[in-house]
Backbone as CSV, one residue per row, in Angstrom:
resi,resn,N_x,N_y,N_z,CA_x,CA_y,CA_z,C_x,C_y,C_z
1,MET,0.830,-1.204,0.000,0.000,0.000,0.000,0.874,1.267,0.000
2,ILE,1.812,1.311,0.921,2.715,2.478,1.018,3.550,2.614,-0.246
3,SER,4.016,1.450,-0.753,4.833,1.478,-1.972,4.035,2.004,-3.151
4,ASP,2.742,1.687,-3.214,1.886,2.186,-4.298,1.746,3.705,-4.225
5,ILE,1.585,4.184,-2.997,1.468,5.646,-2.808,2.743,6.355,-3.266
6,TRP,3.900,5.787,-2.866,5.189,6.377,-3.267,5.365,6.342,-4.786
7,CYS,4.940,5.268,-5.399,5.040,5.147,-6.868,4.184,6.205,-7.551
8,GLU,2.974,6.387,-6.983,2.066,7.385,-7.567,2.635,8.801,-7.427
9,LEU,3.183,9.086,-6.238,3.800,10.403,-6.012,5.002,10.627,-6.935
10,TYR,5.790,9.582,-7.096,6.980,9.661,-7.952,6.589,9.965,-9.400
11,GLU,5.531,9.270,-9.865,5.070,9.481,-11.237,4.576,10.917,-11.433
12,LYS,3.791,11.411,-10.449,3.282,12.784,-10.543,4.424,13.803,-10.549
13,LEU,5.425,13.541,-9.666,6.581,14.444,-9.584,7.366,14.441,-10.888
14,THR,7.524,13.226,-11.447,8.257,13.089,-12.709,7.554,13.840,-13.828
15,ILE,6.220,13.673,-13.884,5.432,14.354,-14.921,5.527,15.871,-14.750
16,THR,5.437,16.331,-13.487,5.522,17.768,-13.204,6.875,18.337,-13.623
17,LEU,7.951,17.638,-13.259,9.297,18.089,-13.628,9.486,18.107,-15.139
18,LYS,8.945,17.069,-15.796,9.053,16.999,-17.259,8.305,18.164,-17.909
19,ASP,7.117,18.441,-17.374,6.336,19.564,-17.904,7.077,20.888,-17.714
20,GLN,7.653,21.047,-16.512,8.403,22.268,-16.225,9.614,22.406,-17.154
21,PHE,10.285,21.282,-17.388,11.448,21.290,-18.278,11.036,21.650,-19.706
22,ASP,9.920,21.060,-20.165,9.425,21.357,-21.518,9.058,22.830,-21.655
23,ILE,8.426,23.362,-20.614,8.066,24.787,-20.625,9.318,25.661,-20.687
24,LEU,10.329,25.281,-19.884,11.588,26.027,-19.859,12.254,26.018,-21.230
25,VAL,12.276,24.842,-21.858,12.877,24.714,-23.194,12.145,25.594,-24.198
26,GLU,10.818,25.546,-24.165,10.007,26.332,-25.096,10.206,27.834,-24.885
27,GLU,10.243,28.244,-23.617,10.447,29.661,-23.302,11.831,30.127,-23.749
28,THR,12.817,29.252,-23.538,14.190,29.583,-23.957,14.269,29.729,-25.470
29,LYS,13.662,28.774,-26.190,13.645,28.831,-27.659,12.953,30.101,-28.142
30,LYS,11.834,30.405,-27.488,11.075,31.602,-27.852,11.904,32.866,-27.636
31,TYR,12.624,32.897,-26.499,13.461,34.062,-26.174,14.560,34.255,-27.212
32,PHE,15.250,33.143,-27.540,16.350,33.242,-28.496,15.856,33.600,-29.896
33,LEU,14.701,33.070,-30.282,14.136,33.402,-31.593,13.762,34.878,-31.671
34,GLU,13.151,35.389,-30.597,12.785,36.804,-30.558,14.030,37.691,-30.565
35,SER,15.061,37.262,-29.803,16.315,38.025,-29.758,16.986,38.030,-31.124
36,ALA,17.023,36.849,-31.764,17.626,36.747,-33.098,16.874,37.617,-34.092
37,ASN,15.552,37.639,-33.936,14.711,38.481,-34.792,15.076,39.947,-34.648
38,GLN,15.173,40.388,-33.390,15.501,41.778,-33.100,16.894,42.136,-33.606
39,ILE,17.847,41.230,-33.371,19.220,41.465,-33.835,19.249,41.548,-35.357
40,GLY,18.530,40.624,-36.007,18.475,40.618,-37.470,17.893,41.903,-38.024
41,ILE,16.807,42.377,-37.406,16.176,43.627,-37.844,17.120,44.807,-37.635
42,THR,17.812,44.811,-36.479,18.763,45.892,-36.173,19.907,45.914,-37.175
43,ILE,20.462,44.737,-37.471,21.562,44.645,-38.437,21.103,45.100,-39.816
44,LEU,19.934,44.631,-40.233,19.391,45.017,-41.538,19.168,46.522,-41.618
45,ALA,18.632,47.098,-40.536,18.398,48.546,-40.501,19.717,49.310,-40.600
46,TYR,20.746,48.805,-39.889,22.054,49.464,-39.932,22.659,49.375,-41.329
47,LEU,22.552,48.207,-41.959,23.100,48.034,-43.306,22.413,48.967,-44.301
48,LEU,21.100,49.069,-44.190,20.352,49.970,-45.076,20.741,51.426,-44.821
49,PHE,20.929,51.753,-43.540,21.371,53.110,-43.194,22.744,53.398,-43.796
50,CYS,23.665,52.425,-43.677,25.022,52.593,-44.216,25.000,52.804,-45.724
51,ILE,24.204,51.997,-46.419,24.112,52.119,-47.878,23.548,53.486,-48.271
52,THR,22.498,53.916,-47.568,21.893,55.223,-47.849,22.874,56.352,-47.556
53,PHE,23.536,56.254,-46.413,24.512,57.273,-46.008,25.640,57.358,-47.032
54,TYR,26.157,56.192,-47.417,27.237,56.139,-48.407,26.788,56.743,-49.736
55,TYR,25.581,56.426,-50.163,25.056,56.947,-51.432,24.982,58.474,-51.394
56,VAL,24.477,59.007,-50.299,24.347,60.463,-50.167,25.715,61.138,-50.213
57,ILE,26.670,60.608,-49.443,27.994,61.233,-49.355,28.805,61.047,-50.635
58,ALA,28.830,59.824,-51.171,29.685,59.519,-52.324,29.099,59.991,-53.647
59,TYR,27.779,59.936,-53.764,27.153,60.243,-55.050,26.502,61.622,-55.087
60,LEU,25.666,61.921,-54.122,24.957,63.200,-54.137,25.852,64.367,-53.740
61,LYS,26.808,64.103,-52.824,27.717,65.169,-52.386,29.156,64.877,-52.794
62,GLY,29.319,64.045,-53.803,30.661,63.631,-54.225,31.538,64.769,-54.702
63,GLY,30.924,65.838,-55.200,31.702,66.969,-55.698,32.115,67.941,-54.618
64,SER,31.586,67.767,-53.422,31.914,68.675,-52.321,33.292,68.353,-51.750
65,ASP,33.989,69.397,-51.312,35.294,69.184,-50.676,35.187,69.247,-49.156
66,TYR,33.949,69.155,-48.651,33.746,69.143,-47.201,34.432,67.916,-46.600
67,GLY,35.231,68.133,-45.562,35.961,67.036,-44.936,37.319,66.789,-45.545
68,HIS,37.618,67.494,-46.656,38.920,67.331,-47.302,39.935,68.301,-46.690
69,ILE,41.196,67.961,-46.825,42.258,68.857,-46.357,42.328,70.047,-47.307
70,LYS,42.380,71.235,-46.753,42.379,72.450,-47.572,43.805,72.933,-47.852
71,ASN,43.910,73.763,-48.887,45.151,74.473,-49.230,46.328,73.542,-49.508
72,MET,46.074,72.473,-50.233,47.160,71.582,-50.653,47.451,71.830,-52.131
73,LYS,48.716,72.030,-52.445,49.105,72.268,-53.837,50.042,71.182,-54.355
74,ARG,50.974,70.765,-53.502,51.957,69.752,-53.904,52.019,68.695,-52.792
75,VAL,51.461,67.535,-53.096,51.256,66.501,-52.076,52.163,65.304,-52.333
76,LEU,52.862,64.885,-51.279,53.753,63.723,-51.367,53.177,62.572,-50.546
77,PHE,52.849,61.480,-51.225,52.460,60.244,-50.541,53.723,59.422,-50.300
78,VAL,53.943,59.037,-49.055,55.125,58.234,-48.718,54.661,56.838,-48.328
79,THR,55.089,55.846,-49.106,54.695,54.454,-48.862,55.935,53.595,-48.646
80,ALA,55.705,52.375,-48.211,56.821,51.470,-47.931,57.127,50.548,-49.103
81,HIS,56.074,50.090,-49.797,56.256,49.097,-50.859,55.371,49.398,-52.057
82,PRO,55.762,48.942,-53.242,54.848,48.991,-54.383,53.600,48.177,-54.040
83,ASP,52.474,48.714,-54.280,51.098,48.231,-54.036,50.450,48.909,-52.827
84,ASP,51.263,49.556,-51.950,50.686,50.315,-50.826,49.786,51.436,-51.333
85,GLU,50.188,52.040,-52.454,49.454,53.197,-52.976,47.996,52.861,-53.305
86,CYS,47.749,51.648,-53.824,46.365,51.288,-54.165,45.678,50.493,-53.062
87,MET,46.425,49.746,-52.276,45.816,48.973,-51.191,45.325,49.862,-50.051
88,PHE,46.022,50.975,-49.820,45.712,51.788,-48.643,45.328,53.238,-48.945
89,PHE,45.960,53.855,-49.942,45.772,55.293,-50.172,44.940,55.621,-51.406
90,GLY,44.332,54.620,-52.018,43.618,54.809,-53.279,42.578,55.918,-53.293
91,PRO,41.622,55.947,-52.347,40.593,56.994,-52.371,41.162,58.412,-52.315
92,ALA,42.147,58.643,-51.450,42.744,59.980,-51.346,43.469,60.346,-52.637
93,ILE,44.218,59.398,-53.202,44.938,59.661,-54.452,43.966,59.980,-55.579
94,LEU,42.913,59.185,-55.718,41.935,59.418,-56.785,41.259,60.776,-56.644
95,LYS,40.835,61.107,-55.441,40.158,62.385,-55.217,41.084,63.572,-55.506
96,LEU,42.315,63.480,-55.023,43.252,64.590,-55.206,43.720,64.703,-56.650
97,SER,43.804,63.574,-57.352,44.245,63.606,-58.753,43.222,64.306,-59.650
98,GLN,41.987,64.431,-59.175,40.940,65.104,-59.946,41.004,66.623,-59.805
99,ARG,41.796,67.086,-58.856,41.904,68.529,-58.630,42.939,69.142,-59.558
100,SER,42.560,70.187,-60.249,43.478,70.836,-61.194,44.538,71.670,-60.484
101,ASP,44.263,72.030,-59.224,45.194,72.881,-58.480,46.105,72.084,-57.556
102,CYS,46.161,70.773,-57.738,46.943,69.924,-56.836,47.780,68.934,-57.636
103,GLU,49.079,68.900,-57.361,49.972,67.957,-58.045,50.421,66.881,-57.054
104,LEU,50.350,65.627,-57.492,50.665,64.499,-56.619,52.027,63.899,-56.928
105,PHE,52.714,63.497,-55.857,54.002,62.813,-55.963,53.951,61.568,-55.083
106,LEU,54.737,60.578,-55.459,54.797,59.345,-54.666,56.245,58.987,-54.381
107,LEU,56.541,58.764,-53.110,57.857,58.286,-52.688,57.672,56.904,-52.087
108,CYS,58.170,55.886,-52.782,58.084,54.504,-52.302,59.467,54.109,-51.791
109,LEU,59.565,53.752,-50.530,60.867,53.590,-49.883,61.545,52.242,-50.103
110,SER,60.917,51.342,-50.838,61.581,50.079,-51.188,60.985,49.545,-52.484
111,THR,61.685,48.601,-53.086,61.172,47.977,-54.311,60.299,46.772,-53.993
112,GLY,60.177,46.461,-52.699,59.436,45.265,-52.326,60.210,44.011,-52.668
113,PHE,61.523,44.158,-52.804,62.388,43.044,-53.224,62.857,42.240,-52.022
114,ARG,62.775,40.928,-52.157,63.354,40.023,-51.164,64.296,39.076,-51.885
115,ASN,65.325,38.653,-51.180,66.375,37.861,-51.819,65.864,36.622,-52.536
116,LYS,64.845,35.983,-51.969,64.387,34.736,-52.571,63.472,34.972,-53.781
117,TYR,63.068,36.233,-53.988,62.250,36.551,-55.152,62.935,37.669,-55.940
118,ASN,63.326,37.387,-57.151,63.995,38.399,-57.965,62.937,39.250,-58.668
119,GLN,62.244,40.089,-57.880,61.107,40.821,-58.410,61.290,42.334,-58.353
120,GLY,62.469,42.804,-57.996,62.682,44.237,-57.812,62.272,45.071,-59.005
121,SER,62.809,44.766,-60.191,62.499,45.546,-61.391,61.056,45.346,-61.827
122,LEU,60.560,44.126,-61.656,59.165,43.841,-62.009,58.209,44.688,-61.179
123,ARG,58.491,44.773,-59.899,57.595,45.503,-59.003,57.638,47.006,-59.268
124,LYS,58.786,47.516,-59.690,58.854,48.932,-60.055,57.988,49.214,-61.278
125,ASN,58.069,48.334,-62.266,57.245,48.507,-63.468,55.759,48.419,-63.136
126,GLU,55.435,47.513,-62.229,54.038,47.387,-61.804,53.568,48.659,-61.097
127,LEU,54.475,49.275,-60.342,54.141,50.517,-59.646,53.842,51.631,-60.647
128,TRP,54.658,51.720,-61.722,54.402,52.736,-62.755,52.995,52.544,-63.334
129,ASP,52.678,51.290,-63.656,51.372,50.990,-64.261,50.226,51.326,-63.307
130,SER,50.400,50.975,-62.040,49.369,51.248,-61.039,49.143,52.749,-60.874
131,CYS,50.225,53.496,-60.771,50.122,54.948,-60.583,49.536,55.634,-61.813
132,ASP,49.835,55.094,-62.986,49.254,55.632,-64.216,47.732,55.507,-64.177
133,ILE,47.244,54.395,-63.665,45.795,54.174,-63.532,45.196,55.119,-62.491
134,LEU,45.934,55.346,-61.400,45.434,56.189,-60.302,45.548,57.680,-60.593
135,GLY,46.439,58.043,-61.523,46.553,59.454,-61.879,47.808,60.156,-61.406
136,ILE,48.839,59.399,-61.027,50.125,60.001,-60.650,51.091,59.834,-61.819
137,PRO,51.606,60.929,-62.391,52.514,60.836,-63.539,53.796,60.081,-63.189
138,GLU,54.352,59.377,-64.171,55.570,58.595,-63.935,56.719,59.466,-63.451
139,GLY,56.797,60.694,-63.964,57.869,61.594,-63.564,57.777,62.049,-62.122
140,ASN,56.634,61.810,-61.482,56.434,62.217,-60.088,56.594,61.058,-59.106
141,ILE,57.125,59.942,-59.617,57.280,58.745,-58.780,58.754,58.488,-58.499
142,THR,59.079,58.265,-57.240,60.446,57.906,-56.847,60.408,56.600,-56.069
143,VAL,61.247,55.659,-56.481,61.354,54.380,-55.771,62.772,54.246,-55.235
144,CYS,62.911,54.068,-53.941,64.229,53.925,-53.324,64.677,52.460,-53.351
145,GLN,65.963,52.285,-53.547,66.548,50.948,-53.463,67.727,51.042,-52.502
146,ASN,67.439,50.793,-51.245,68.410,51.018,-50.183,68.504,49.758,-49.324
147,SER,69.706,49.251,-49.143,69.898,48.019,-48.363,69.494,48.191,-46.899
148,LEU,69.422,49.442,-46.445,69.010,49.712,-45.065,67.488,49.669,-44.900
149,LEU,66.784,49.537,-46.027,65.325,49.537,-45.994,64.780,48.275,-46.660
150,PRO,64.982,47.112,-46.021,64.500,45.852,-46.597,62.989,45.689,-46.422
151,ASP,62.366,45.004,-47.370,60.943,44.685,-47.247,60.799,43.503,-46.297
152,ASP,60.465,43.812,-45.050,60.338,42.763,-44.038,59.378,43.250,-42.955
153,PRO,58.248,42.565,-42.752,57.260,43.019,-41.765,57.760,43.025,-40.330
154,ALA,58.911,42.380,-40.089,59.446,42.316,-38.725,60.590,43.300,-38.500
155,VAL,60.981,44.024,-39.551,62.143,44.918,-39.450,61.690,46.373,-39.355
156,HIS,62.127,47.038,-38.297,61.875,48.468,-38.149,63.003,49.233,-38.834
157,TRP,62.655,50.015,-39.817,63.659,50.816,-40.508,64.161,51.930,-39.590
158,LYS,65.389,52.327,-39.806,65.986,53.384,-38.991,65.341,54.724,-39.341
159,GLU,64.768,55.375,-38.332,64.008,56.599,-38.567,64.854,57.713,-39.178
160,SER,66.106,57.817,-38.751,66.954,58.902,-39.257,67.202,58.768,-40.756
161,VAL,67.325,57.522,-41.222,67.542,57.279,-42.659,66.314,57.708,-43.454
162,ILE,65.138,57.278,-42.983,63.895,57.627,-43.679,63.648,59.133,-43.621
163,ALA,63.886,59.725,-42.464,63.648,61.161,-42.287,64.476,61.977,-43.273
164,ASP,65.728,61.597,-43.471,66.599,62.311,-44.417,66.060,62.211,-45.840
165,ILE,65.588,61.022,-46.208,65.049,60.816,-47.563,63.782,61.647,-47.763
166,ILE,62.892,61.602,-46.781,61.638,62.358,-46.882,61.911,63.855,-46.963
167,LEU,62.774,64.345,-46.083,63.079,65.776,-46.046,63.702,66.241,-47.357
168,HIS,64.605,65.431,-47.905,65.241,65.773,-49.187,64.188,65.926,-50.284
169,HIS,63.246,64.994,-50.334,62.218,65.051,-51.373,61.251,66.213,-51.151
170,MET,60.932,66.494,-49.919,60.036,67.612,-49.640,60.662,68.932,-50.072
171,GLU,61.932,69.081,-49.796,62.616,70.330,-50.144,62.844,70.452,-51.647
172,SER,63.286,69.374,-52.281,63.591,69.435,-53.715,62.332,69.547,-54.577
173,LEU,61.225,69.003,-54.100,59.973,69.042,-54.870,59.029,70.143,-54.390
174,MET,59.460,70.910,-53.400,58.655,71.999,-52.824,57.288,71.487,-52.349
175,ILE,57.334,70.402,-51.599,56.123,69.764,-51.093,55.533,70.569,-49.935
176,ASP,54.221,70.750,-49.953,53.583,71.439,-48.821,52.769,70.490,-47.938
177,THR,52.542,69.266,-48.438,51.747,68.299,-47.670,52.299,66.895,-47.860
178,ILE,52.473,66.190,-46.762,52.918,64.797,-46.820,51.829,63.916,-46.207
179,ILE,51.543,62.805,-46.864,50.545,61.851,-46.377,51.187,60.473,-46.296
180,THR,51.093,59.848,-45.130,51.717,58.536,-44.948,50.928,57.712,-43.919
181,PHE,51.529,56.657,-43.415,50.875,55.780,-42.437,50.884,56.399,-41.038
182,ASP,50.015,55.906,-40.163,50.098,56.259,-38.750,50.991,55.238,-38.042
183,LYS,51.063,55.304,-36.730,52.028,54.462,-36.010,51.694,52.975,-36.064
184,PHE,50.444,52.638,-36.395,50.057,51.225,-36.501,50.199,50.691,-37.922
185,GLY,50.392,51.588,-38.867,50.679,51.181,-40.235,49.596,50.364,-40.903
186,VAL,48.334,50.539,-40.509,47.161,49.818,-41.031,47.204,48.339,-40.671
187,SER,48.302,47.674,-41.054,48.412,46.218,-40.844,49.455,45.854,-39.792
188,ARG,49.940,46.870,-39.060,51.004,46.690,-38.063,52.302,46.181,-38.698
189,HIS,52.476,46.493,-39.943,53.718,46.165,-40.646,54.803,47.110,-40.134
190,ALA,55.917,46.561,-39.695,56.977,47.376,-39.083,57.510,48.433,-40.045
191,ASN,57.606,48.098,-41.335,58.084,49.072,-42.325,57.147,50.279,-42.395
192,HIS,55.843,50.019,-42.364,54.853,51.102,-42.417,54.995,52.019,-41.202
193,SER,55.065,51.416,-40.028,55.154,52.188,-38.784,56.416,53.038,-38.748
194,SER,57.493,52.519,-39.315,58.768,53.244,-39.309,58.657,54.574,-40.040
195,ILE,57.854,54.607,-41.103,57.677,55.858,-41.850,56.990,56.896,-40.972
196,PHE,56.002,56.452,-40.212,55.323,57.385,-39.311,56.302,57.962,-38.296
197,TYR,57.100,57.111,-37.669,58.019,57.593,-36.638,59.075,58.532,-37.215
198,ALA,59.463,58.295,-38.461,60.406,59.206,-39.118,59.743,60.558,-39.368
199,THR,58.499,60.520,-39.807,57.746,61.756,-40.044,57.489,62.485,-38.729
200,ALA,57.162,61.721,-37.695,56.944,62.311,-36.370,58.217,62.989,-35.867
201,TYR,59.356,62.358,-36.151,60.648,62.938,-35.763,60.848,64.296,-36.442
202,LEU,60.526,64.369,-37.727,60.660,65.636,-38.458,59.746,66.706,-37.868
203,CYS,58.552,66.288,-37.456,57.612,67.237,-36.844,58.107,67.705,-35.478
204,MET,58.554,66.760,-34.667,59.020,67.080,-33.316,60.235,68.002,-33.342
205,GLU,61.120,67.738,-34.286,62.344,68.538,-34.391,62.148,69.807,-35.220
206,LYS,60.910,69.997,-35.686,60.552,71.171,-36.501,61.449,71.306,-37.730
207,LYS,61.680,70.173,-38.375,62.529,70.155,-39.568,61.736,70.186,-40.873
208,LEU,60.428,70.057,-40.769,59.618,70.123,-41.988,59.735,71.513,-42.608
209,PRO,59.699,71.601,-43.934,59.738,72.917,-44.584,58.638,73.834,-44.054
210,GLU,58.895,75.118,-44.069,57.950,76.096,-43.535,56.588,75.988,-44.231
211,ASN,55.535,76.062,-43.442,54.148,76.018,-43.920,53.724,74.661,-44.493
212,SER,54.523,73.649,-44.266,54.136,72.308,-44.723,53.497,71.536,-43.564
213,LYS,52.663,70.577,-43.908,51.972,69.778,-42.896,52.063,68.296,-43.228
214,ALA,51.917,67.474,-42.192,51.974,66.018,-42.365,50.680,65.397,-41.854
215,TYR,50.203,64.392,-42.584,48.965,63.708,-42.221,49.186,62.200,-42.239
216,ALA,48.482,61.515,-41.339,48.617,60.059,-41.225,47.288,59.377,-41.532
217,LEU,47.378,58.258,-42.223,46.209,57.445,-42.544,45.773,56.672,-41.304
218,ASP,44.506,56.786,-40.948,44.001,56.124,-39.739,44.029,54.602,-39.862
219,SER,44.548,53.950,-38.826,44.433,52.492,-38.695,43.222,52.197,-37.814
220,ILE,42.497,51.129,-38.132,41.287,50.796,-37.382,41.278,49.312,-37.051
221,ASN,40.311,48.887,-36.239,40.250,47.477,-35.857,39.864,46.603,-37.048
222,ILE,40.117,45.312,-36.919,39.968,44.390,-38.054,38.525,44.270,-38.533
223,LEU,37.562,44.406,-37.623,36.157,44.311,-38.024,35.782,45.457,-38.956
224,ARG,36.162,46.667,-38.587,35.889,47.832,-39.431,36.733,47.800,-40.697
225,LYS,37.929,47.301,-40.568,38.858,47.269,-41.699,38.282,46.517,-42.891
226,TYR,37.566,45.435,-42.599,37.018,44.605,-43.681,35.500,44.734,-43.810
227,SER,34.976,45.893,-43.500,33.530,46.106,-43.611,33.160,46.984,-44.797
228,SER,34.129,47.263,-45.661,33.893,47.994,-46.903,33.108,49.283,-46.653
229,LEU,32.078,49.541,-47.468,31.329,50.793,-47.360,30.494,50.887,-46.085
230,PHE,30.331,49.752,-45.373,29.533,49.774,-44.146,30.268,50.456,-42.994
231,ASP,31.531,50.794,-43.222,32.282,51.539,-42.207,32.188,53.047,-42.435
232,VAL,31.621,53.446,-43.562,31.603,54.862,-43.933,30.952,55.762,-42.884
233,PRO,29.761,55.450,-42.354,29.166,56.356,-41.355,30.043,56.563,-40.119
234,ILE,30.612,55.477,-39.602,31.471,55.576,-38.416,32.704,56.417,-38.727
235,SER,33.343,56.133,-39.856,34.541,56.873,-40.249,34.230,58.351,-40.451
236,TYR,33.103,58.615,-41.065,32.685,59.990,-41.352,32.508,60.786,-40.061
237,LEU,31.930,60.145,-39.059,31.633,60.830,-37.804,32.852,60.972,-36.895
238,LEU,33.775,60.014,-36.960,34.890,59.987,-36.010,36.177,60.625,-36.524
239,SER,36.248,60.927,-37.809,37.529,61.327,-38.398,37.643,62.828,-38.633
240,SER,38.885,63.290,-38.661,39.158,64.703,-38.912,38.994,65.047,-40.387
241,TYR,39.540,64.189,-41.242,39.474,64.394,-42.690,39.143,63.069,-43.364
242,TRP,38.428,63.127,-44.471,38.061,61.887,-45.156,37.960,62.108,-46.663
243,TYR,38.194,61.015,-47.381,38.035,60.989,-48.835,37.220,59.750,-49.173
244,ILE,36.019,59.960,-49.682,35.094,58.868,-49.988,34.849,58.836,-51.489
245,ILE,34.922,57.652,-52.089,34.738,57.536,-53.536,33.553,56.628,-53.867
246,THR,33.108,56.700,-55.117,31.996,55.872,-55.575,32.487,54.458,-55.878
247,LEU,31.542,53.550,-56.079,31.901,52.169,-56.415,32.582,52.100,-57.782
248,LYS,32.191,52.992,-58.687,32.843,53.048,-59.999,34.308,53.434,-59.844
249,GLN,34.573,54.406,-58.979,35.956,54.812,-58.713,36.713,53.716,-57.971
250,ALA,36.012,52.980,-57.113,36.646,51.870,-56.391,37.144,50.806,-57.362
251,ARG,36.437,50.641,-58.468,36.881,49.672,-59.479,38.185,50.110,-60.138
252,ILE,38.428,51.412,-60.159,39.713,51.919,-60.674,40.845,51.461,-59.756
253,ILE,40.597,51.515,-58.451,41.594,51.048,-57.484,41.826,49.552,-57.640
254,GLN,40.760,48.807,-57.845,40.893,47.364,-58.070,41.713,47.082,-59.326
255,LYS,41.497,47.898,-60.352,42.275,47.759,-61.591,43.749,48.071,-61.334
256,ALA,44.002,49.099,-60.515,45.381,49.462,-60.171,46.059,48.335,-59.404
257,MET,45.310,47.679,-58.519,45.867,46.553,-57.767,46.195,45.397,-58.692
258,LYS,45.376,45.184,-59.707,45.630,44.102,-60.662,46.913,44.337,-61.455
259,ALA,47.338,45.600,-61.538,48.596,45.914,-62.229,49.791,45.319,-61.497
260,HIS,49.627,45.064,-60.200,50.686,44.427,-59.405,50.549,42.908,-59.545
261,LYS,50.875,42.430,-60.725,50.644,41.012,-61.052,51.396,40.064,-60.121
262,THR,52.602,40.434,-59.718,53.395,39.543,-58.859,52.828,39.454,-57.445
263,GLN,51.963,40.399,-57.091,51.421,40.445,-55.729,49.943,40.086,-55.657
264,TYR,49.337,39.829,-56.815,47.884,39.658,-56.841,47.484,38.245,-56.432
265,ALA,47.806,37.905,-55.180,47.460,36.593,-54.615,46.007,36.606,-54.143
266,TRP,45.505,35.433,-53.778,44.085,35.297,-53.418,43.691,36.182,-52.245
267,PHE,44.591,36.319,-51.244,44.225,37.108,-50.061,44.181,38.598,-50.376
268,ARG,44.970,39.036,-51.368,44.885,40.439,-51.779,43.629,40.686,-52.611
269,LYS,43.202,39.681,-53.332,41.934,39.796,-54.065,40.780,39.990,-53.083
270,LEU,40.824,39.237,-51.986,39.796,39.385,-50.952,39.899,40.750,-50.275
271,PHE,41.140,41.179,-50.024,41.363,42.477,-49.389,40.744,43.590,-50.223
272,ILE,40.992,43.549,-51.512,40.540,44.616,-52.392,39.018,44.616,-52.539
273,ILE,38.375,43.490,-52.224,36.910,43.405,-52.281,36.280,43.930,-50.996
274,PHE,36.833,43.524,-49.856,36.190,43.810,-48.571,36.785,44.995,-47.803
275,SER,37.954,45.452,-48.155,38.617,46.500,-47.381,37.912,47.845,-47.496
276,ARG,37.750,48.530,-46.382,37.172,49.872,-46.414,38.154,50.872,-47.010
277,TYR,39.455,50.517,-47.065,40.455,51.408,-47.647,40.309,51.541,-49.161
278,VAL,39.412,50.776,-49.747,39.142,50.888,-51.182,38.053,51.931,-51.447
279,VAL,37.237,52.248,-50.438,36.168,53.233,-50.633,36.347,54.493,-49.784
280,ILE,37.133,54.414,-48.722,37.305,55.589,-47.866,38.698,55.630,-47.247
281,ASN,39.267,56.821,-47.230,40.491,57.100,-46.477,40.168,58.151,-45.433
282,THR,40.574,57.930,-44.199,40.428,58.940,-43.155,41.818,59.306,-42.649
283,LEU,42.032,60.594,-42.495,43.361,61.098,-42.149,43.314,61.968,-40.904
284,LYS,44.458,62.047,-40.266,44.601,62.916,-39.100,45.926,63.653,-39.206
285,GLU,45.903,64.935,-38.886,47.142,65.711,-38.944,48.099,65.250,-37.847
286,ILE,49.365,65.111,-38.207,50.403,64.754,-37.235,50.837,66.049,-36.550
287,GLU,50.432,66.213,-35.302,50.698,67.447,-34.577,51.633,67.189,-33.402
288,ILE,52.456,68.172,-33.106,53.462,68.039,-32.048,52.809,67.764,-30.692
289,VAL,51.706,68.434,-30.402,51.020,68.256,-29.110,50.605,66.800,-28.921
290,ASP,50.041,66.210,-29.970,49.613,64.808,-29.896,50.800,63.875,-29.727
291,LEU,51.889,64.185,-30.422,53.088,63.348,-30.330,53.683,63.398,-28.929
292,GLU,53.723,64.590,-28.353,54.261,64.740,-26.993,53.396,63.995,-25.979
293,LEU,52.080,64.077,-26.146,51.162,63.365,-25.257,51.341,61.858,-25.403
294,ASP,51.519,61.409,-26.631,51.720,59.984,-26.898,52.995,59.487,-26.225
295,LEU,54.047,60.282,-26.320,55.318,59.916,-25.683,55.168,59.867,-24.166
296,LEU,54.418,60.816,-23.621,54.201,60.888,-22.174,53.436,59.659,-21.679
297,LEU,52.430,59.252,-22.427,51.616,58.098,-22.043,52.385,56.793,-22.149
298,ASN,53.364,56.760,-23.048,54.139,55.532,-23.259,55.325,55.402,-22.314
299,GLU,55.603,56.459,-21.548,56.744,56.409,-20.624,56.419,55.548,-19.405
């Protein structure tokens, strides 16, 4: 008799627990489905906003110079390797090349040559072709071949060597504006970062020619880096200066990248498709106050 009662209670308890578990599972599923729904709607709304924002800025206001650096006449882009000009600086180069009152120059500090690949001369020719597509005349291109400046992502170039080269070109070409990498070099490539530190040295020591200014290309996190035009609203709101181009102009950059035949590997093909550096460049002026603060924080 007692055992029957216990069996009956056990069965009722088991059924109750099972029902409670089923309810919990259903409620959990419902919660996650509703959350996924909300997240999906939010993402879709953001994507539509980004596309609309990009269309307005790139197409409807594409002729405006709002957000652009003013009073530039002779601009020197300083890069580390052939292909940097189209992989990272394409939008700024394209926009500035359209200005009749602005002349562009390119200083590439290495041939991108490594001992195991005899590609030095090939890469220089590819650079000429790429710059021709982007709008920089061949006579305005300088490629350095210096054993102290090897193409190696782990090697920091000596700042004094780079600074002397940059200063010489600025003075001889009467450059009023220099544009290069920031301290993170977009991809944290040591060669890229070295150019920034050399430029920062010139700024700190007040060695830049009178009335000239230096600007650095913003490095961003990897998620934004590969979000293409969907990064445009954030970049537009957070940056000091920006250059935004249309998708048609972005195809010009892709064509310029294809000119670098020796470098056009699968991962660069993906980069040129998804990188926000193909549709937007954001720049910040390299100022002594910021450099001093940066040094203070790093001490």
